[in-house]
C-alpha positions in Angstrom: -19.8 12.7 5.4 -15.9 13.2 5.4 -14.3 16.6 6.4 -11.0 17.5 4.6 -8.9 20.0 6.5 -5.9 21.5 4.6 -4.7 25.0 3.6 -3.7 23.9 0.2 -6.8 24.4 -2.1 -5.6 22.0 -4.7 -5.2 19.3 -2.2 -8.6 19.8 -0.9 -10.2 19.8 -4.4 -8.2 16.7 -5.6 -9.0 14.6 -2.5 -12.6 15.8 -2.5 -13.0 14.6 -6.1 -11.4 11.3 -5.3 -13.8 10.8 -2.4 -16.8 11.8 -4.4 -16.1 9.4 -7.2 -15.8 6.7 -4.4 -19.3 7.7 -3.3 -18.6 9.7 -0.2 -20.1 13.1 0.9 -17.4 15.7 1.4 -17.0 18.9 3.3 -14.0 21.3 3.4 -12.1 23.5 5.9 -8.9 25.4 5.0 -7.7 26.3 8.5 -8.0 25.1 12.1 -10.6 27.8 13.1 -12.9 26.9 10.2 -12.5 23.2 11.1 -13.5 23.6 14.7 -16.5 25.8 13.7 -17.7 22.9 11.4 -16.8 20.2 13.9 -18.8 21.8 16.6 -22.0 22.0 14.4 -21.7 18.8 12.3 -21.2 15.2 12.7 -18.6 13.6 10.6 -17.9 9.9 9.8 -14.2 10.8 9.2 -11.8 13.7 9.4 -8.9 13.9 7.0 -6.4 16.5 8.6 -3.2 18.2 7.5 -0.6 18.7 10.2 0.7 22.2 9.0 -1.0 25.6 8.3 0.2 29.2 8.6 2.8 29.0 11.3 5.4 26.8 9.5 6.2 23.2 9.4 6.4 22.3 13.0 2.9 20.6 12.9 2.0 22.1 16.4 -1.3 23.6 14.8 -2.2 20.1 13.6 -1.6 18.6 17.0 -3.8 21.3 18.8 -6.5 20.8 16.2 -6.6 17.1 16.6 -6.9 17.5 20.4 -9.6 20.0 20.1 -11.4 17.7 17.4 -11.2 14.7 20.0 -13.0 16.9 22.6 -16.0 17.7 20.3 -16.1 14.4 18.3 -14.1 11.8 20.4 -15.4 8.9 18.5 -14.8 10.2 15.0 -11.7 8.6 13.4 -8.9 11.3 12.3 -6.4 10.5 9.6 -3.4 12.8 9.6 -1.5 13.8 6.4 2.1 14.4 6.8 5.3 14.4 4.8 7.5 11.2 5.0 10.3 13.1 6.8 7.7 14.1 9.6 6.6 10.6 10.6 7.7 11.3 14.3 5.1 14.1 14.2 2.5 11.6 13.0 3.4 9.2 15.9 2.9 12.1 18.3 -0.5 12.5 16.6 -1.4 8.9 17.1 -0.6 9.2 20.8 -3.0 12.0 20.9 -5.7 10.0 19.4 -5.4 10.0 15.8 -6.7 6.8 14.1 -4.0 6.6 11.4 -1.6 8.7 9.3 -0.7 8.9 5.5 2.4 10.4 4.0 2.8 12.7 1.1 2.9 11.9 -1.8 0.3 9.2 -1.4 -1.2 6.5 -3.6 -4.9 7.2 -4.2 -5.7 3.4 -3.9 -3.9 3.3 -0.4 -5.6 6.6 0.7 -9.2 5.1 -0.1 -8.3 1.7 1.3 -7.3 3.5 4.7 -10.5 5.6 4.7 -12.7 2.7 4.0 -11.1 0.7 6.8 -11.5 3.5 9.2 -15.1 4.0 8.3 -15.9 0.2 8.4 -14.3 0.0 12.0 -16.2 2.9 13.2 -19.6 1.8 12.0 -19.4 -1.9 13.1 -22.3 -2.8 15.2 -23.3 -6.0 17.0 -24.8 -8.6 14.6 -28.3 -9.6 15.1 -28.4 -12.4 12.4 -27.0 -15.7 12.9 -23.3 -15.6 12.8 -21.3 -17.3 10.0 -18.0 -16.7 11.6 -15.5 -19.5 10.8 -13.2 -20.3 13.7 -10.8 -22.0 11.4 -10.3 -24.9 13.8 -9.8 -22.7 17.1 -11.0 -24.6 20.0 -12.1 -22.9 23.2 -15.1 -21.7 25.2 -13.3 -19.9 27.9 -14.4 -16.4 28.5 -11.3 -14.7 27.5 -11.2 -16.8 24.2 -14.8 -16.0 23.4 -14.2 -12.4 23.8 -11.1 -12.5 21.6 -13.0 -14.4 18.8 -15.9 -11.9 19.0 -13.3 -9.1 18.4 -11.8 -11.2 15.4 -15.1 -11.7 14.1 -15.8 -7.8 14.0 -12.5 -6.9 12.5 -12.0 -9.5 10.1 -14.1 -7.9 7.3 -12.0 -4.8 7.4 -8.5 -4.2 6.2 -7.2 -2.9 9.4 -3.6 -4.0 10.4 -3.6 -6.4 13.4 -0.9 -7.1 16.0 -1.2 -10.5 17.9 0.5 -10.7 21.1 1.0 -13.9 23.1 3.6 -16.5 24.3 5.0 -19.1 22.0 2.6 -22.0 21.3 -0.6 -20.1 22.1 -1.9 -20.3 18.5 -1.1 -16.8 17.0 -0.9 -18.3 13.5 -4.6 -19.7 14.0 -5.9 -16.4 15.1 -4.1 -14.8 12.0 -5.6 -17.4 9.8 -9.1 -17.0 11.2 -8.9 -13.4 10.4 -8.1 -14.0 6.7 -10.6 -16.8 6.2 -13.4 -14.4 7.6 -12.1 -11.4 5.4 -13.0 -10.2 2.0 -9.5 -11.5 0.9 -10.3 -15.1 1.8 -10.1 -16.3 -1.7 -6.6 -14.7 -2.2 -3.2 -15.9 -0.7 -2.5 -16.2 2.9 1.4 -15.8 3.2 3.1 -16.6 6.5 6.5 -15.3 7.2 8.7 -16.1 10.2 10.8 -13.0 10.4 12.9 -14.5 13.2 14.3 -17.0 10.7 15.3 -14.4 8.0 18.8 -13.0 8.2 19.4 -9.4 7.6 21.4 -10.1 4.5 18.5 -12.2 3.0 15.6 -9.9 4.0 15.2 -7.9 0.9 15.5 -10.9 -1.4 13.0 -12.9 0.7 10.5 -10.1 1.1 10.8 -8.2 -2.1 12.1 -10.6 -4.5 14.9 -10.2 -6.9 15.6 -10.1 -10.6 17.8 -12.6 -12.6 21.6 -11.7 -12.0 20.8 -9.3 -9.1 23.6 -11.0 -7.1 25.8 -14.0 -7.3 23.6 -17.0 -7.5 20.4 -15.3 -8.7 20.3 -17.5 -11.8 16.5 -16.9 -12.1 14.0 -14.2 -11.1 12.2 -14.8 -7.8 9.0 -13.3 -6.4 9.2 -12.1 -2.8 6.7 -12.7 -0.1 4.9 -9.4 -0.5 4.3 -10.0 -4.2 3.1 -13.4 -3.5 0.5 -12.1 -1.1 -0.9 -9.4 -3.4 -4.6 -9.2 -3.0 -4.4 -11.4 0.2 -2.9 -11.3 3.7 0.6 -11.4 4.8 1.3 -12.7 8.3 4.6 -11.4 9.7 5.4 -13.8 12.7 8.1 -12.9 15.3 8.1 -9.2 14.1 10.0 -8.4 17.5 13.1 -10.1 16.1 13.5 -8.0 13.1 16.8 -6.0 12.8 16.5 -2.2 13.0 17.7 -1.7 9.4 15.2 -4.0 8.2 12.4 -2.3 10.1 12.8 0.7 8.0 12.4 -1.2 4.8 9.3 -2.8 6.2 7.8 0.4 7.2 8.2 2.0 3.8 6.2 -1.0 2.2 3.5 -0.9 4.8 3.2 2.9 4.5 3.4 3.2 0.7 2.4 -0.2 -0.5 5.1 -0.3 -3.0 8.7 -2.0 -3.2 11.4 -2.6 -5.4 12.8 -6.1 -6.1 16.6 -6.4 -6.0 18.1 -5.6 -9.3 15.0 -3.7 -10.6 14.5 0.1 -10.6 10.9 0.1 -11.3 8.8 0.0 -8.2 5.9 -2.6 -7.8 2.7 -1.9 -6.0 1.0 -4.4 -3.7 -2.4 -4.6 -2.2 -2.2 -6.5 1.0 -3.6 -6.7 4.5 -0.9 -7.0 7.1 -1.1 -9.1 10.3 1.8 -9.2 12.8 2.6 -11.3 15.8 5.2 -11.5 18.6 5.8 -12.8 22.0 8.1 -9.8 22.7 7.2 -6.7 24.6 7.1 -4.2 21.9 6.3 -1.2 24.2 9.5 -2.0 26.2 11.4 -2.4 23.0 10.3 1.1 21.8 11.4 2.6 25.0 14.8 0.9 24.7 15.0 2.0 20.9 15.3 -1.5 19.8 11.9 -1.2 17.8 10.9 1.8 15.8 8.1 3.7 17.2 6.6 4.7 13.8 6.7 1.0 12.7 5.0 0.1 16.1 2.1 2.5 15.4 1.7 1.3 11.9 1.2 -2.4 12.8 -1.0 -2.1 16.0 -4.0 -0.3 14.9 -5.9 -3.5 16.4 -4.1 -5.4 19.2 -5.1 -8.8 20.2 -3.8 -10.4 23.4 -4.0 -14.2 23.2 -4.0 -15.8 26.7 -1.7 -18.4 27.8 -3.0 -21.9 28.2 -2.6 -21.7 32.1 -5.0 -18.7 31.9 -7.8 -20.7 30.2 -7.5 -24.1 32.0 -11.2 -24.9 31.6 -10.4 -25.3 27.7 -7.9 -28.1 28.4 -10.3 -31.1 28.3 -11.8 -29.8 24.9 -8.3 -29.5 23.5 -7.1 -32.9 24.8 -10.1 -34.7 23.2 -9.5 -33.0 19.8 -5.8 -33.9 19.8 -6.7 -37.4 20.8 -9.2 -37.7 17.9 -6.8 -36.1 15.5 -4.0 -38.4 16.6 -6.2 -41.5 16.5 -7.3 -40.6 13.0 -3.6 -40.4 11.8 -2.8 -43.6 13.3 -6.0 -45.3 12.0 -7.0 -46.5 15.5 -10.0 -46.0 17.6 -10.0 -42.9 19.8 -8.7 -44.0 23.3 -10.2 -43.5 26.6 -8.7 -41.1 29.1 -9.2 -41.7 32.8 -10.6 -38.8 35.0 -7.4 -38.7 37.0 -5.3 -38.3 33.8 -7.5 -35.5 32.7 -7.4 -33.7 36.2 -3.6 -34.1 36.1 -3.4 -32.4 32.7 -5.4 -29.4 33.9 -2.8 -28.8 36.6 0.4 -28.7 34.5 2.3 -25.4 34.1 2.5 -25.5 30.2 5.5 -23.2 29.5 4.9 -24.2 25.8 1.2 -23.7 25.9 -1.1 -25.5 23.4 2.0 -26.8 21.4 3.3 -28.5 24.5 -0.1 -30.1 25.4 -0.7 -31.3 21.7 2.9 -32.9 21.9 2.0 -34.7 24.9 -1.2 -36.0 23.8 0.2 -37.3 20.4 3.1 -39.0 22.2 0.5 -40.6 24.7 -1.8 -41.9 22.1 1.2 -43.4 20.3 2.4 -45.4 23.2 -0.4 -45.7 25.6 -2.9 -48.0 23.9 -6.7 -47.7 24.3 -6.8 -46.5 28.0 -4.7 -43.3 28.9 -3.9 -42.9 32.5 -2.1 -40.4 34.6 1.2 -42.4 34.5 1.3 -42.3 30.8 1.2 -38.5 30.6 3.6 -38.2 33.3 6.1 -40.3 31.3 5.9 -38.4 28.0 6.4 -35.0 29.5 9.6 -33.7 31.3 7.5 -30.9 33.1 4.7 -33.3 34.2 6.2 -34.8 37.4 7.2 -31.2 38.5 3.6 -30.7 39.5 3.7 -33.3 42.0 6.5 -31.3 43.9 4.8 -28.0 43.9 2.9 -27.0 47.0 -0.4 -25.0 46.5 1.2 -21.9 47.3 3.8 -22.2 44.6 3.6 -19.3 41.9 3.2 -19.7 38.2 6.9 -18.6 38.1 7.8 -21.4 40.5 6.0 -23.9 38.2 7.6 -22.8 35.1 11.1 -22.7 36.5 10.6 -26.3 38.1 9.2 -27.5 34.7 12.4 -26.2 32.8 14.7 -27.8 35.5 12.8 -31.2 35.1 13.2 -31.1 31.3 16.8 -30.1 31.6 17.5 -33.0 33.9 15.6 -35.5 31.6 17.4 -34.3 28.6 20.9 -34.5 30.5 21.4 -30.7 29.7 20.7 -31.0 26.0 18.9 -27.8 25.2 17.5 -28.9 21.9 16.0 -32.1 23.5 14.7 -30.0 26.6 13.0 -27.6 24.3 11.3 -30.4 22.5 10.2 -31.9 25.8 8.7 -28.6 26.8 7.1 -28.1 23.4 8.9 -24.7 22.9 11.5 -23.4 20.7 15.3 -23.4 21.6 15.2 -19.6 21.4 12.4 -19.6 23.9 14.1 -21.8 26.2 17.1 -19.6 26.2 14.9 -16.6 27.2 13.3 -18.5 29.9 16.5 -19.7 31.4 17.8 -16.2 31.2 14.6 -15.0 33.1 15.3 -17.3 36.0 19.2 -16.9 35.9 19.7 -20.6 35.0 23.0 -21.4 33.5 
């Protein structure tokens, strides 16, 4: 049963009718006192709660009601109702334990979608039947990876927005794809967008599309990424690189599920699931006011932390064998043999570029190493490999990473693009790592 708490009778009745038509049982309360009385005596699957009642528009009554609700029914998801201009209040509510917030005026379709997502997540139980989860090519039996994949399996069937955190090269795109192919949207598009590669001036055209003649050079109309992803999933990679002005535009479409292509005045609706990823520390960026707090709470309903390769070294042999098989197949040769010394050597490297770096190493080794791959082959194809030999057991991971970068820069004669390629990371990531260690 869903409890609707609002002092506006018309809102209670209209939302109640919408939910009843969708097959939900509904209960009502018109003020905080009535709501608490019902919450103390009934179990609800979800509570839809307005933020303002008789004392004005500060929202304090709503916050107080939310805090009392979490005392009596801590596991019941609460969706807050607020005006677009009061999103800061909704963010405060999220910090106090609310599941989600929706702004007035809302789309009935969006409201029902948010409610169904909340109910589905809240009722998920451990599956007793044989799992049909599709890993989508993800390799790993490390404990942290198995726990991560178990979470992916539970959340994939819902429409909950997901934020994937992890270093470059850890496989965030593969996790996003696994969520999509195990969701109810798997037959619809999976659209990947690298926000770090879209300039501020092109953001609206790329994401929302444009009409013919909308600007100089727009000789034909063009669909944006959101419209292309309709009914499916949009994966927004490197969201931490998004400019503040673009963050506002993104928040609106994520909140309202509507957008206006450049040169058009009629808004378009879109039905999407949003998955975001970044290697940035968004909490720190929020504190520094370089990332909007309201956008942060909109995208991180579910947060997945992807471990670095150095944190799951027991998976390295599995990854090496798969990369060898794939490389051999692409070259139409037999899968080469790898010596125990070479495999042990590979498990000790620092891998600042994570899985991407390991994959590049294996591909180069298979290409030049013949049918027997020894330790010397792998040492010769990676700038960071020889650094391991010089590190004492007491060296920290930061020491290993710093030395690996120094070795790559030395091998590339200071060419940053080549050094980044050797390490298996992007040039932008190399800049950040160099800045981290005060390297000029």
